[in-house]
MMTF fields as JSON, N, C-alpha, C and O atoms, coordinates in Angstrom:
{
  "mmtfVersion": "1.0.0",
  "mmtfProducer": "UNKNOWN",
  "numBonds": 447,
  "numAtoms": 448,
  "numGroups": 112,
  "numChains": 1,
  "numModels": 1,
  "chainsPerModel": [1],
  "groupsPerChain": [112],
  "chainIdList": ["A"],
  "bondAtomList": [4, 2, 8, 6, 12, 10, 16, 14, 20, 18, 24, 22, 28, 26, 32, 30, 36, 34, 40, 38, 44, 42, 48, 46, 52, 50, 56, 54, 60, 58, 64, 62, 68, 66, 72, 70, 76, 74, 80, 78, 84, 82, 88, 86, 92, 90, 96, 94, 100, 98, 104, 102, 108, 106, 112, 110, 116, 114, 120, 118, 124, 122, 128, 126, 132, 130, 136, 134, 140, 138, 144, 142, 148, 146, 152, 150, 156, 154, 160, 158, 164, 162, 168, 166, 172, 170, 176, 174, 180, 178, 184, 182, 188, 186, 192, 190, 196, 194, 200, 198, 204, 202, 208, 206, 212, 210, 216, 214, 220, 218, 224, 222, 228, 226, 232, 230, 236, 234, 240, 238, 244, 242, 248, 246, 252, 250, 256, 254, 260, 258, 264, 262, 268, 266, 272, 270, 276, 274, 280, 278, 284, 282, 288, 286, 292, 290, 296, 294, 300, 298, 304, 302, 308, 306, 312, 310, 316, 314, 320, 318, 324, 322, 328, 326, 332, 330, 336, 334, 340, 338, 344, 342, 348, 346, 352, 350, 356, 354, 360, 358, 364, 362, 368, 366, 372, 370, 376, 374, 380, 378, 384, 382, 388, 386, 392, 390, 396, 394, 400, 398, 404, 402, 408, 406, 412, 410, 416, 414, 420, 418, 424, 422, 428, 426, 432, 430, 436, 434, 440, 438, 444, 442],
  "bondOrderList": [1, 1, 1, 1, 1, 1, 1, 1, 1, 1, 1, 1, 1, 1, 1, 1, 1, 1, 1, 1, 1, 1, 1, 1, 1, 1, 1, 1, 1, 1, 1, 1, 1, 1, 1, 1, 1, 1, 1, 1, 1, 1, 1, 1, 1, 1, 1, 1, 1, 1, 1, 1, 1, 1, 1, 1, 1, 1, 1, 1, 1, 1, 1, 1, 1, 1, 1, 1, 1, 1, 1, 1, 1, 1, 1, 1, 1, 1, 1, 1, 1, 1, 1, 1, 1, 1, 1, 1, 1, 1, 1, 1, 1, 1, 1, 1, 1, 1, 1, 1, 1, 1, 1, 1, 1, 1, 1, 1, 1, 1, 1],
  "groupList": [{"groupName": "UNK", "atomNameList": ["N", "CA", "C", "O"], "elementList": ["N", "C", "C", "O"], "formalChargeList": [0, 0, 0, 0], "bondAtomList": [1, 0, 2, 1, 3, 2], "bondOrderList": [1, 1, 2], "singleLetterCode": "X", "chemCompType": "L-PEPTIDE LINKING"}],
  "groupTypeList": [0, 0, 0, 0, 0, 0, 0, 0, 0, 0, 0, 0, 0, 0, 0, 0, 0, 0, 0, 0, 0, 0, 0, 0, 0, 0, 0, 0, 0, 0, 0, 0, 0, 0, 0, 0, 0, 0, 0, 0, 0, 0, 0, 0, 0, 0, 0, 0, 0, 0, 0, 0, 0, 0, 0, 0, 0, 0, 0, 0, 0, 0, 0, 0, 0, 0, 0, 0, 0, 0, 0, 0, 0, 0, 0, 0, 0, 0, 0, 0, 0, 0, 0, 0, 0, 0, 0, 0, 0, 0, 0, 0, 0, 0, 0, 0, 0, 0, 0, 0, 0, 0, 0, 0, 0, 0, 0, 0, 0, 0, 0, 0],
  "groupIdList": [1, 2, 3, 4, 5, 6, 7, 8, 9, 10, 11, 12, 13, 14, 15, 16, 17, 18, 19, 20, 21, 22, 23, 24, 25, 26, 27, 28, 29, 30, 31, 32, 33, 34, 35, 36, 37, 38, 39, 40, 41, 42, 43, 44, 45, 46, 47, 48, 49, 50, 51, 52, 53, 54, 55, 56, 57, 58, 59, 60, 61, 62, 63, 64, 65, 66, 67, 68, 69, 70, 71, 72, 73, 74, 75, 76, 77, 78, 79, 80, 81, 82, 83, 84, 85, 86, 87, 88, 89, 90, 91, 92, 93, 94, 95, 96, 97, 98, 99, 100, 101, 102, 103, 104, 105, 106, 107, 108, 109, 110, 111, 112],
  "secStructList": [7, 3, 3, 3, 3, 3, 7, 6, 6, 1, 7, 3, 3, 3, 3, 3, 1, 1, 7, 7, 1, 1, 7, 7, 3, 3, 3, 7, 6, 6, 7, 2, 2, 2, 2, 2, 2, 2, 2, 2, 6, 6, 7, 1, 1, 2, 2, 2, 2, 2, 2, 2, 2, 2, 2, 2, 2, 2, 2, 2, 2, 2, 2, 2, 2, 2, 2, 2, 2, 2, 2, 2, 2, 6, 6, 1, 1, 7, 4, 4, 4, 1, 7, 2, 2, 2, 2, 2, 2, 2, 2, 2, 2, 2, 2, 2, 2, 2, 2, 2, 2, 2, 2, 1, 7, 7, 7, 6, 6, 1, 7, 7],
  "xCoordList": [3.148, 3.604, 2.396, 1.425, 2.448, 1.31, 1.285, 2.307, 0.088, -0.129, -0.334, -0.906, 0.127, 0.016, -0.57, -0.512, -1.138, -1.51, -0.568, 0.025, -0.437, 0.451, -0.308, -1.229, 0.105, -0.499, 0.178, 1.038, -0.21, 0.33, 1.834, 2.508, 2.365, 3.813, 4.569, 5.792, 3.854, 4.51, 4.706, 5.364, 4.141, 4.255, 3.142, 2.053, 3.423, 2.408, 1.231, 1.414, 0.023, -1.174, -2.17, -3.152, -1.927, -2.814, -2.136, -1.277, -2.53, -1.933, -3.059, -4.026, -2.928, -3.947, -3.294, -2.148, -4.016, -3.456, -3.714, -3.123, -4.603, -4.903, -4.913, -5.114, -4.702, -4.714, -6.092, -7.114, -6.105, -7.32, -7.161, -6.083, -8.202, -8.105, -7.0, -6.297, -6.835, -5.791, -4.544, -3.538, -4.604, -3.474, -2.962, -3.31, -2.136, -1.591, -0.087, 0.526, 0.506, 1.954, 2.292, 1.805, 3.109, 3.584, 4.833, 5.707, 4.913, 6.148, 6.526, 5.674, 7.802, 8.262, 7.727, 7.567, 7.457, 6.958, 7.955, 7.566, 9.248, 10.268, 10.712, 11.749, 9.937, 10.257, 10.26, 9.294, 11.331, 11.419, 10.289, 9.8, 9.875, 8.784, 7.463, 6.667, 7.243, 6.058, 6.088, 5.08, 7.223, 7.367, 7.06, 6.355, 7.582, 7.343, 5.851, 5.304, 5.197, 3.763, 2.987, 2.102, 3.317, 2.606, 2.802, 1.855, 4.011, 4.288, 3.5, 2.887, 3.513, 2.79, 1.293, 0.624, 0.769, -0.666, -1.006, -2.119, -0.046, -0.306, -0.541, -1.269, 0.057, -0.182, 1.065, 1.319, 1.844, 3.127, 2.999, 3.952, 1.845, 1.651, 0.231, -0.632, -0.013, -1.387, -2.381, -3.522, -1.954, -2.845, -3.187, -4.34, -2.173, -2.407, -3.329, -4.21, -3.129, -3.988, -5.429, -6.363, -5.616, -6.964, -7.625, -8.821, -6.854, -7.4, -7.836, -8.908, -7.01, -7.351, -8.615, -9.495, -8.707, -9.903, -11.138, -12.216, -10.999, -12.145, -12.642, -13.848, -11.717, -12.099, -12.762, -13.763, -12.204, -12.776, -14.17, -15.063, -14.358, -15.664, -16.726, -17.84, -16.381, -17.342, -17.738, -18.908, -16.755, -17.046, -17.877, -18.757, -17.599, -18.361, -19.815, -20.722, -20.03, -21.405, -22.192, -23.332, -21.583, -22.261, -22.514, -23.58, -21.547, -21.692, -22.849, -23.648, -22.936, -24.02, -25.369, -26.334, -25.44, -26.681, -27.092, -28.242, -26.141, -26.434, -26.807, -27.682, -26.149, -26.452, -27.863, -28.597, -28.241, -29.602, -30.61, -31.63, -30.333, -31.226, -31.404, -32.525, -30.305, -30.347, -31.115, -31.933, -30.857, -31.552, -33.052, -33.845, -33.441, -34.869, -35.458, -36.545, -34.74, -35.22, -35.42, -36.374, -34.523, -34.596, -35.514, -35.616, -36.174, -37.078, -36.386, -37.006, -35.11, -34.383, -34.717, -34.879, -34.816, -35.266, -36.335, -36.469, -37.083, -38.048, -37.51, -36.765, -37.889, -37.465, -37.842, -37.088, -38.988, -39.463, -38.634, -38.763, -37.781, -36.888, -35.736, -35.126, -35.441, -34.353, -34.752, -35.921, -33.811, -34.126, -34.599, -34.139, -35.493, -36.043, -34.988, -35.126, -33.948, -32.921, -32.193, -31.897, -31.902, -31.22, -32.13, -31.673, -33.408, -34.357, -34.463, -34.532, -34.476, -34.561, -33.321, -33.436, -32.149, -30.907, -30.864, -30.446, -31.291, -31.31, -32.231, -31.86, -33.424, -34.352, -33.802, -33.949, -33.173, -32.577, -31.538, -31.499, -30.707, -29.681, -30.322, -29.883, -31.359, -32.011, -32.646, -32.531, -33.31, -33.932, -32.861, -33.014, -31.781, -30.708, -30.069, -29.802, -29.819, -29.201, -30.125, -29.669, -31.411, -32.358, -32.485, -32.58, -32.488, -32.575, -31.36, -31.491, -30.19, -28.975, -28.965, -28.529, -29.433, -29.419, -30.379, -30.138, -31.456, -32.385, -31.899, -32.238, -31.101, -30.605, -29.257, -28.911, -28.501, -27.147, -26.97, -27.718, -25.976, -25.575, -24.519, -23.442, -24.819, -23.933, -23.533, -24.387, -22.23, -21.73, -21.801, -21.911, -21.737, -21.77, -20.602, -20.736, -19.45, -18.28, -18.266, -17.443, -19.183, -19.239, -19.811, -20.685, -19.304, -19.764, -20.702, -20.334, -21.912, -22.904, -23.272, -24.096],
  "yCoordList": [29.187, 29.794, 30.261, 30.758, 30.106, 30.5, 31.999, 32.684, 32.471, 33.849, 33.825, 32.875, 34.854, 34.876, 36.19, 37.223, 36.104, 37.294, 37.366, 36.364, 38.539, 38.733, 39.429, 40.21, 39.123, 39.774, 41.113, 41.542, 41.77, 43.102, 43.084, 44.095, 41.929, 41.81, 41.411, 41.274, 41.223, 40.863, 39.37, 38.958, 38.546, 37.089, 36.563, 37.135, 35.487, 34.869, 34.435, 33.771, 34.813, 34.45, 33.646, 33.136, 33.528, 32.757, 32.451, 33.203, 31.327, 30.891, 30.555, 29.888, 31.022, 30.824, 30.372, 30.723, 29.602, 29.165, 30.169, 30.073, 31.14, 32.191, 33.53, 33.572, 34.616, 35.917, 36.224, 35.965, 36.773, 37.222, 38.714, 39.264, 39.367, 40.819, 41.179, 42.17, 40.39, 40.678, 39.84, 40.019, 38.931, 38.021, 38.188, 37.422, 39.198, 39.434, 39.192, 39.264, 38.903, 38.683, 37.241, 36.302, 37.074, 35.748, 35.389, 36.23, 34.136, 33.637, 32.341, 31.645, 32.025, 30.772, 29.597, 29.711, 28.492, 27.306, 26.787, 26.143, 27.058, 26.579, 27.661, 27.515, 28.739, 29.817, 29.261, 28.617, 29.501, 28.966, 29.449, 28.688, 30.698, 31.211, 30.506, 30.219, 30.233, 29.498, 28.086, 27.602, 27.432, 26.078, 26.075, 25.191, 27.057, 27.164, 27.343, 26.7, 28.213, 28.44, 27.138, 26.803, 26.408, 25.17, 24.129, 23.438, 24.014, 23.054, 23.436, 22.577, 24.721, 25.188, 24.919, 24.751, 24.877, 24.662, 23.237, 22.968, 22.328, 20.921, 20.625, 19.688, 21.401, 21.24, 20.781, 21.208, 19.911, 19.522, 18.53, 18.335, 17.906, 16.947, 17.098, 17.664, 16.602, 16.662, 15.938, 16.376, 14.838, 14.097, 14.932, 14.977, 15.595, 16.442, 17.609, 17.974, 18.181, 19.275, 18.794, 19.511, 17.59, 17.031, 16.832, 17.082, 16.382, 16.203, 17.542, 17.642, 18.561, 19.886, 20.393, 20.952, 20.204, 20.638, 19.856, 20.436, 18.556, 17.756, 18.229, 18.336, 18.51, 19.012, 20.378, 20.658, 21.215, 22.534, 22.423, 23.2, 21.474, 21.277, 20.957, 21.475, 20.101, 19.763, 20.993, 21.179, 21.827, 23.047, 24.014, 24.696, 24.073, 24.957, 24.499, 25.324, 23.197, 22.687, 23.16, 23.606, 23.064, 23.531, 25.037, 25.512, 25.776, 27.223, 27.555, 28.446, 26.847, 27.093, 26.767, 27.513, 25.655, 25.317, 26.457, 26.897, 26.93, 27.992, 29.293, 30.026, 29.578, 30.784, 30.719, 31.706, 29.578, 29.425, 29.591, 30.258, 28.984, 29.147, 30.623, 31.09, 31.347, 32.764, 33.585, 34.431, 33.34, 34.083, 33.825, 34.738, 32.594, 32.267, 32.914, 33.49, 32.818, 33.403, 34.919, 35.465, 35.591, 37.047, 37.46, 38.643, 36.484, 36.73, 37.381, 38.134, 37.091, 37.571, 36.683, 37.159, 35.394, 34.435, 33.553, 33.48, 32.895, 31.894, 30.534, 30.419, 29.524, 28.169, 27.859, 27.194, 28.331, 28.054, 28.777, 28.482, 29.725, 30.393, 29.486, 29.704, 28.484, 27.567, 26.7, 26.335, 26.364, 25.405, 24.087, 23.737, 23.366, 22.148, 21.167, 20.639, 20.915, 19.96, 20.479, 19.708, 21.775, 22.362, 22.31, 22.004, 22.605, 22.546, 21.144, 20.968, 20.154, 18.759, 18.376, 17.764, 18.733, 18.432, 19.162, 18.595, 20.404, 21.195, 20.535, 20.389, 20.14, 19.484, 18.173, 17.878, 17.387, 16.123, 16.378, 15.664, 17.38, 17.707, 18.204, 17.841, 19.032, 19.555, 18.433, 18.412, 17.511, 16.372, 15.526, 15.143, 15.234, 14.417, 15.114, 14.469, 16.405, 17.14, 17.172, 16.978, 17.412, 17.454, 16.089, 15.994, 15.032, 13.673, 13.374, 12.817, 13.742, 13.521, 14.359, 13.884, 15.586, 16.453, 15.968, 16.192, 15.311, 14.798, 13.484, 13.15, 12.729, 11.448, 11.559, 10.707, 12.593, 12.763, 14.174, 15.087, 14.329, 15.675, 16.103, 15.511, 17.121, 17.568, 19.003, 19.855, 19.273, 20.622, 21.451, 20.912, 22.781, 23.687, 23.475, 23.705, 23.038, 22.874, 21.534, 21.318, 20.635, 19.347, 19.559, 20.4, 18.78, 18.889, 17.734, 16.566, 18.078, 17.046, 17.119, 16.334],
  "zCoordList": [8.018, 9.245, 10.055, 9.485, 11.371, 12.21, 12.503, 12.47, 12.787, 13.212, 14.722, 15.257, 15.404, 16.861, 17.356, 16.689, 18.558, 19.317, 20.502, 20.901, 21.051, 22.203, 23.325, 23.086, 24.573, 25.732, 25.997, 25.227, 27.085, 27.401, 27.622, 27.421, 28.04, 28.265, 27.005, 27.033, 25.906, 24.652, 24.452, 23.497, 25.343, 25.205, 24.304, 24.246, 23.617, 22.758, 23.626, 24.646, 23.217, 23.974, 23.15, 23.69, 21.843, 20.989, 19.674, 19.215, 19.061, 17.802, 16.836, 17.205, 15.593, 14.575, 13.276, 12.996, 12.495, 11.215, 10.101, 9.026, 10.359, 9.392, 10.114, 11.328, 9.395, 10.077, 10.65, 10.015, 11.846, 12.525, 12.772, 12.547, 13.224, 13.429, 14.41, 14.211, 15.468, 16.461, 16.231, 16.917, 15.273, 15.042, 13.624, 12.726, 13.442, 12.111, 12.059, 10.994, 13.226, 13.277, 12.907, 13.537, 11.906, 11.504, 12.301, 12.512, 12.742, 13.36, 12.673, 12.122, 12.71, 12.119, 12.947, 14.162, 12.294, 12.991, 14.005, 14.979, 13.794, 14.727, 15.721, 16.368, 15.845, 16.783, 18.216, 18.624, 18.981, 20.349, 21.26, 22.095, 21.106, 21.94, 21.614, 22.508, 20.333, 19.927, 20.497, 21.011, 20.411, 20.972, 22.458, 22.945, 23.185, 24.624, 24.905, 25.802, 24.142, 24.311, 24.094, 24.882, 23.033, 22.72, 23.817, 24.191, 24.329, 25.403, 26.654, 27.287, 27.014, 28.206, 28.109, 29.129, 26.9, 26.707, 26.277, 25.824, 26.419, 26.118, 24.66, 24.33, 23.779, 22.344, 21.605, 20.479, 22.241, 21.654, 20.505, 19.75, 20.364, 19.277, 18.736, 19.408, 17.545, 17.024, 17.931, 18.074, 18.541, 19.437, 20.665, 21.093, 21.23, 22.396, 22.03, 22.809, 20.864, 20.417, 20.258, 20.618, 19.722, 19.572, 20.932, 21.083, 21.922, 23.269, 23.859, 24.455, 23.693, 24.2, 23.513, 24.168, 22.209, 21.484, 21.922, 22.058, 22.143, 22.582, 23.945, 24.168, 24.85, 26.171, 26.039, 26.699, 25.193, 24.962, 24.336, 24.675, 23.434, 22.803, 23.854, 23.79, 24.822, 25.869, 26.677, 27.012, 26.985, 27.733, 26.895, 27.42, 25.599, 24.729, 24.596, 24.498, 24.594, 24.519, 25.726, 25.596, 26.904, 28.12, 28.035, 28.427, 27.531, 27.384, 26.442, 26.728, 25.336, 24.375, 25.014, 24.843, 25.749, 26.458, 27.384, 27.37, 28.187, 29.143, 28.433, 28.894, 27.322, 26.558, 25.979, 26.025, 25.442, 24.911, 26.038, 25.864, 27.203, 28.36, 28.699, 28.905, 28.754, 29.11, 28.078, 28.44, 26.808, 25.759, 25.781, 25.549, 26.056, 26.15, 27.397, 27.348, 28.516, 29.774, 29.655, 30.207, 28.938, 28.769, 27.613, 27.288, 27.002, 25.873, 24.683, 23.933, 24.513, 23.342, 22.15, 21.027, 22.416, 21.406, 22.027, 23.248, 21.18, 21.625, 21.209, 20.235, 21.943, 21.597, 20.154, 19.443, 19.725, 18.359, 17.294, 16.106, 17.713, 16.759, 16.335, 15.288, 17.136, 16.802, 15.617, 15.492, 14.749, 13.685, 14.325, 15.412, 13.677, 14.278, 14.787, 15.89, 14.013, 14.456, 15.693, 16.605, 15.73, 16.892, 18.117, 19.218, 17.931, 19.038, 19.61, 20.826, 18.74, 19.192, 20.003, 21.065, 19.505, 20.225, 21.561, 22.57, 21.566, 22.794, 23.821, 24.986, 23.394, 24.312, 24.85, 26.036, 23.992, 24.444, 25.53, 26.531, 25.342, 26.346, 27.632, 28.723, 27.515, 28.709, 29.526, 30.751, 28.856, 29.546, 30.228, 31.388, 29.511, 30.09, 31.28, 32.294, 31.185, 32.291, 33.502, 34.629, 33.288, 34.41, 35.066, 36.289, 34.262, 34.802, 35.673, 36.763, 35.193, 35.976, 37.245, 38.294, 37.168, 38.34, 39.409, 40.596, 39.022, 40.025, 40.612, 41.747, 39.847, 40.329, 41.028, 41.847, 40.714, 41.235, 41.759, 41.41, 42.595, 42.978, 41.974, 41.91, 41.198, 40.129, 40.406, 40.651, 40.369, 40.591, 39.319, 38.218, 39.482, 38.338, 37.392, 36.19, 37.913, 37.073, 36.337, 35.447, 36.713, 36.02, 34.631, 34.423, 33.686, 32.31, 32.028, 32.154, 31.646, 31.335, 29.879, 29.41]
}
């Protein structure tokens, strides 16, 4: 059975397969409110859920890139603090993004 979080109005706002600090309420898998939440969020099938996760993964990659940039800019971390494999991947993404930005007009909301 899934665990859920609720918003201020008492509506389901998140679904988890394990209890989380804010998600300790169990609901039945066939709960109508849960079904409605899943449909509204495009999660009606495993394939749809995978698509949502893939799209979210792309956005998270951009977020991580921007977060690393910010931490380095603020001198919270140094590039050399990253594990070698992570540093290499980060550099590859930075080079690719800069190359695309110089060749194309790319908006902030575009995912590269």
